[in-house]
N, C-alpha and C positions, 0 to 999 in steps of 0.2 A: 624760322628760317629768314626772317627779316631780320631777325637781332643779330643772327651769325653773317648776317650780307655787312650789316654795321660794322661788325668787327674789323671785318676784312676791308674797310675801305679805312678803318683807324690804322690796321696793318700797313697798308699800303702809302699811307701820309706817315705811318714812322718810318718808314724804310727812308723815304725825300729828307725828312728834318732831322736823322742821327745820321746820315752820309753812308746808309747799306745800300740802296737803289735811287738810279735818278732816270728819268725818261729821257732816252738818248737825244742827242741835242737839242736840249731843253731851252737854249736860249732862241731857236731857229721853232720854238713852240713843240718840237718834237718828232719823232719819226715812228708809224704806226708799230705797234709789237715789238718794238726794240730798247732794249734798257742799257745802261751802263752801272754798273757795280761802284760804288764810293766807298771811301777810306776803309770802313768797316765792315760793308761787304766785303770786298775785295780778299780781306783776310780771313773772315769765315768761310767763303767761297774756298780759298787757298785751303784751309783745315780740312772740309770735307772731302775734296780732291785728294789731301794726302793719305787720310783716312780710308778712302777708297785703294787708292794704290798700294800702300804698304800692308794692307789685307790682302791683296792678290798678290806680290812680287815678294814679300818680304815674309809672309806667313806660307809660301808655297814654291818647295822646289820647283817646279813642273811649270811656272807661270813665269813668264817674261813680259818685258813693255815694247811697244815701239813708240814711234810717231811719225805718221805718214802724211804728205802732205795733202791741201785741201783741193787742187787742181789734180784734176787724175785724167788717163786718155779716155773719150767720150766711149769707145767701144767697151768699155768696164761698165757701164750703165746701161747699154744693151744688153749686155750679158745678163747683168742683175733683176731685169726687167721694170727698172726704174722707167727709162724711154716709154715706154709700152703700157706699163702698168701703176703706173703709181701718181696715181688719182682717188682726188675726194669725190664723192656724188656732191652737187651743189644744187640748192633750189631758190628762186628769189619769190620775195613777197612784192608782187605789182601795186601795192596800196603804198608802202613804207618806201620800198626801193633799196630792202636791205635783203643780203646775200646770207644763207645760212647752209651749214653741213646737214644734209637729209637725214644722215645715220644719227647726229648729234641731239636732232629735235625728237627723234624718234626712243634715243635711248635716255631722255631727259623726261619724255612721258611713261618709260617704266619705272622710272625711279620715282614718279609720282602715286603708282600703285606701293609703290614698297614703303613709302613715308605714310600712307593713308594705312596700311596693314600695321606699321610700328604706332601709328596713333592710336590702334585700337588696344594693342597690346599694352601701352602705357596706360592707357586708359583703365584697363581692367586690372592691371597690376597693383596701381593706386586703389582700387576698390576691394580687391580681396587680398592684400597683403601677401603673408606668407604662406595662406593657404591657395596661394596663385598657383597653377599648371599650366604654365606656357604652352608645352608641345600641346595638350589637350586642347587648350583653350583653341589654337591655329587652326585645329582639325575640325574644330566642331562650331564656332565662330561665324555665323554666317555672313556678316560683312566681310569677315577676313577671309571668309572662301570666296567670296564673290570678286573681291580685288584680288585673288590670287589666283582666280581663274580667266579674268583681264588680263593679267601678267604674263600667263602662261600662254595665253595663245598669241599676244600679240608678240612672244617673245621666240613664237615657235616661224610667226610668219616673217618676221624681223631677219631671224637667221638664217631661212631659206631666201629671204629677196636677197641679205649681202652675200651669202655663198655662191648664188647663181648671178650675183651684183647684175639683177635685174630692177632696172630704173626705174621702170612704168610701175611695180611694183611695191616699191619705195612711196612712191607719191599716193599711190592708193591707199597706203598706210596710213600715210600722215591728212590725208583727208577721210578714212574709214573713224581714226581717232580724234575729227577733228580738231587738230592740233593747230592753235591760232599762231601769228606772228606775234610774239613778246612786243612789238612796238607799236603795229597798226591794231592788233586787235581782230585782225582778218584773217580770212581763210583762203584769200585770192593769189592760189600759187602758181608757178610756173611747171613746165616739166622740170625732172631731174635730170642734170647732164654731168657729164666729166670735165673735172679740167686736172692738167698735174702743175705738180708741186715744185717741180724743179727750176732754180733760178740757172739760166742760162748765162754766157757772156762771149766774147769772140777772143782767140789767141792767135798774134801774128802780125806782122808789121805792116802788113799791107792788103786791102779788101781783097785784091787776086788770091794771097794764098792762106787767108785766115782760118782756122778752125773752130768750131763750133763746141765750146767747152762745157761743163756745167759746175757749180757750186756742187758740193757733194751735199745730200743729204741725210747721209749718216756715216758714222767711222767703220763700219764693219768691213766695207769692200777694200779699203788700204790693208786692211790685215790681211783678206783671204788671198790676194794677190801678192805678200810677202810671206805669206805662210813657209813657202819651201826655203826661201832664201833665208829664216829664222830657223827653221827646221836644220836646214843642212849647216851654218857655221854654226849655231848654237849646239850642235850635236843635240838635238830634244828626241826624245822616245816617246812616242803614243802612250798613253794619254798627254797631251802638254797644251797650256793654254798662252795665248797671246793677249797684252792688256792694250788699252789705246785711251788716253785722254784729249779730245779736241772738238773744234768747232763743228757743228752742220749745220743747213741753210733749208729753209722750206717754206716757199712763198705760200703760207697759212691765208687764206680767206678769212677764216673764221677765227683769228686769234683774238683772245680773251683772255681775263682773270689776269691779270698783271703777268707777269713772270712766268704764269704757267704753262702757255702756247705761246712762244716766241718765234717770230722768223729768222732767228740768227741766234743759236742755244748750244749749250755744251755738252757732250754726252760721255759716259766712262763707260766703254764697252769691255767684255774679254771675251774671246771666242775659243772654247777650249776643242781640242780635235780629237776623236777617239776611232776606237772599232766600228766599224758598222755592227749595228744588232745590238748594243753595249748601251745605246742611246738613253732607253727609258727609265733605266738604273742611272747613268748620269744626270738625266733630266732631274730627277726625285732627290738626287743628291745635291745638285745645284739649287734648286728651291730652299732647302732646309738651310743650306749655308750661307745662301744670302738673306732669309727672313732673318737667321739670327745678328746680321752682319745691323741690320737696321732695329733688332731690337735691343741691341746690344746698347743702344744709346741712351736706352733708359724712357721711352715717350709712351711706355703703355702699350702692353701685346695687344690691348682690343682696339688698339688705332689702326691697326694693319689688319689684311687680310689679302687672300690670292683670290684671283678671279681668273678661271678658267675662261677660255677663248672659245667662243662657238663659230666662227669665221676664223679658220687658219689660214693665213699667207701661204699662198703656192708653193712655198718651200718648207713650210713645216708640217711635223707630225705631232706636235704636243705643242702648246703654249699655253703661258699663266702671265697674268699679270700680280704685281705686288702693289697693294693701293692702300692709300695712307687718307685717314679720314680729315679731311680738309674742312674749313667753313663752310663750303660749299660742295660738301659731301665725300663720301670715298671717291678718289681718281687714283690713275695710274701713275706710280712715281719708276717702277721697273719691271721691264718687261725679260721673260725667261723663256727663250725657244729651242725648240730641238729643230735646228735648220736639215737635218737629213744631210747628202752631199750635195744639194743642189748649187751650191754658191761653186766650190770647186769643179764639178763637172761642166758648168755655163763657162767658166773661166779657159779650163780646157779644151771646150767647142771653139771657141771665140777668138783664140789668141792661137791655137793649132799647136799650143808646146805641151809637153808632159809635164804636168804637177803632179801626179800621185806619189804616195809614199811607201818606200819601202822596208817591208816589216822585218828586223832580221831574225826574229824569234820564229816566226811564221815561215819565212822564207818565200814572201809573195810583196806582189804592190797593190795596192788597193787607194780609194780616193776614199781619204776618212770624211766622218759623217762629225757634226759642229754642234755644241751647246751653246746657246748665248746669254751671256747675262749682259742686258743695256740698261745703263740707269742714267735720269737726267739730272745733270748737274742743280740745274735751276729750279725744276721739280723740288729735288732734294733739300735745296738751301729754302725755299718756300714752306714744305711740310714741318721744317726745324723751326722756323720763323713762327708759323701759323700758332706750332705747339706750344711753344714758348710764350707768347706773349699775354700779358696779363694786368689787368687793370687792379690793384688789392686796394681793398678799402682794409684801413689800419684803425688801430683802436683809438686812435685820438681824433677820427673821423676824416683825416686825409685819406687822399687816394696817390698810389704811388702807380707808376705805369713799367713794369719791372718785364726784361726778358731773362726766364728762366732757360738760357742756352744750358744742351749738355757742355759742362766747363772745358772739355777739348776741342772744340770747335767756338768757344765763344774768341770773338777778334781781339779784344784786349784780356787778360789774365788777372793782371795786380794793375790797381791805380794807386800811386803815393801820394799821400798831401801833407803837407806841413802845418800845424796847427794854425802859425800866424808865418807875415812873410820877413821875420825878421830873429834877431838871437841865435844865428845858426842854424834853424829849423830847415832852410832852404837847403842848405850844400848836407845835412845830413840824409834829409830826403833825396837828394842826387845821388851822392854814395852809395843808399842803398839799391838805387836803380841800377847804377853804374854796376852793381855786381849780378845783379838778377838778371840784368836784358840778356843776355848770352843764352839764357834757359828759357825763355819764354817771353813775350811782349806784354811788355809794361809801359805807363802811361804817368808824366806827372802832372799835377794841378794844384795850382796854389790860389785860383780866382773864387772868390764867392765865399759864403759861408760853408760849415763843413757837413751840414745838411744836405745844401744844392748839390754839392759836390757829390755826394753820395747818389742823388736822385739821377745825375745824368748818367753816374755808372751802370747805375740799374737800368739805366733807359736802353742801353748799349749791350747789356749781357755781361757786363764784368764778374766775374765769379768774387773775385777777392778785393777788397782796399785797406790800406795800411795807413794808420794815422800818425806822424811823428810831431811830439809833443817835449815838453820841456823833459819832464821826466824821462825821455828816450838819450837825452844829454849826458842824464847821471848814471841811469843802468841798462843801458842798451838793449830796452825792450819798446816797443811797439803796440798800437791798438789793432788787431784785425779784426776786419769786419766780413762777416758771411751774406753775400748777395741773397739768398733765397729766406733764410731765417732772421736775417737783422739783429742776429747775435754778434755780439763782439766781445773778443780777450786779450790779454795782455800775452805777447809773446815775446821772446828773444831775438833779435836780427837775426840771430846765426842761426836759428831753426827756421826762417821763414819757407827757403828755399825747396825743403825737405818737405815741409808739411804741405805747398803749393806745388810744387813741380808733380808729384803723386800723383795732384787729382786732376792736372790740366795736362799733360802731355797724351799724345796720341799713343804711345807706348804701352801706357795704364789701359787704354780702349782694346786695343789687341790682345793683351795679356789676356783678358777676361774672352776675347774669343776663342783660344787656344782648347 
C-alpha cells in the first residue's frame, strides 16, 4: 500500500510538472481542494467530455442535451431535499483537532478486513500454485473466516446506522472497532454531528430585498425542472433522456486525494425518463451500457467493479457505483440510480405546476420514473491518469516516464520534429503540421536532441511522433514512432493522416460501442 501511495505522489507532481493540473491560486499558496487544469489537462478533460457527450447524444436518437444555470431558485433545493438532508456525518479528534467523515473512517476499516483476506489468498496462491482452489480456501481457512466474520458484522451494523442515520451508533462503531485518528494515533473522539454541504450566497442589490441562494451541489435538478420544456419543444416520447455536463459545488470538509474529492468539480449526468414499472429493466440496461463505455477505453475489465449500495438515498429504489481500481483502492467513478418519480413529484408539489407527461399511446398522464447515470469528470480524468502512468525500465538501463493514455483521450495526438534546425527540415515539418492540424491536435518541437524530445512527448502521453530528416526531402517519407512500443517505421507523408486519425479519433471509440 505504501508503494501505491508513493506512485500516487509521483502522479500528482507529474500533473503539475507537465501542465495537466495545478493547485488553484498557486502563487497565493493555493486554495484547499480546488484545482486548475493546465494546457495538457484541459485537452484531455475536453476529450473525456466529448467521448461521453457523443456516446450519449450521437448514439441514442432519444437522448438530447441541455446546459442549465448554476444559480437556481432556492425552493428547488428545498424540494429536492438538499436543504434538509444534504449532510455528512462528521467527527473530530480532540488531540489532532482534525475532522473526519465518520462513514469514511468505518469504510476504511472494512477495507482493512478485505485487504487481510486478499493477502491470505495471495499467500496461499503462491504456496500451492496451479493446484490452488480459491473458493474452497475462502470457505475453510480459519484466518479468512475470522476476518470475513469481522467484515460481515461491521458491515451489518454500519448499514443499519447509515440507513437510520443514527449518529450515536456511528460513534459507537468507531469506538468498538478501536479506530484511531491517522494523525494523533488516539481514540479521543467527539460525538458525530451533521454538516450541510451546500455553499450559499446572496442574490439581489440590497440587503433588504436579497434572496439566499445556493451554488448547485449537483447538475441533476437543472434537468428535472426543464424536463417538460425539453419534452414538449423536442416532441420527445418516453423513454427519452436529457444529458448535461456542468460544474457543481460541495463544501467538502474532508477533501483529499488530489482531484478525487474537490469543492468545485464537474459532472456528466444523464437522466432517462421512463414508464413507472419499467425502471428495474432500464436500470439493468444502463448498468451494462455504462460499464461497456468504461471498458471500451481498454484499461482492463479487472480494474472495474459494481458496488451496490447498502444505504439507498431517500429517492432511490436501486443504486450502484462503477468503481475503478485507483492507487488508493477501488473508488467510485460513476453512480447509476433508479430515482423513481421522487424529484418530479417534489417539484410538482413545491412549484404548484402540473409537470406530468401525457402518454398518447396509453391516453393518460403520469409522472415518469427516472434512471440516472452520473459520472465525475475529474474522477474519470484521475482514473485514466493513474492507470496510464508508468516508470518503464528500458533494456539499456534507463527509465522513461510514460503515460499510456488511450489515444483518443491524449492531449496531443502527433508531435513533429525536424532532425535539425536547418536545410529546410523545419519548413517541411511545419508543412506536415499545417495539413494535419485540422484533423487532430499536433505539436511542433525542434529544441534538444531527438531522444529528449521523445521523452517529453512520452511524459504527456503523445501516441505518435514523426521525425523529418534529409531523406524526407528526397522521397517524402518520415520516421513514425509509436509511444507504447517505441517501434519506428518509415512511412509516406501522404499516409500519415490515415494511419493516425483512425487510432486517435473519438469516432473510432464510438464505433466500438455500437
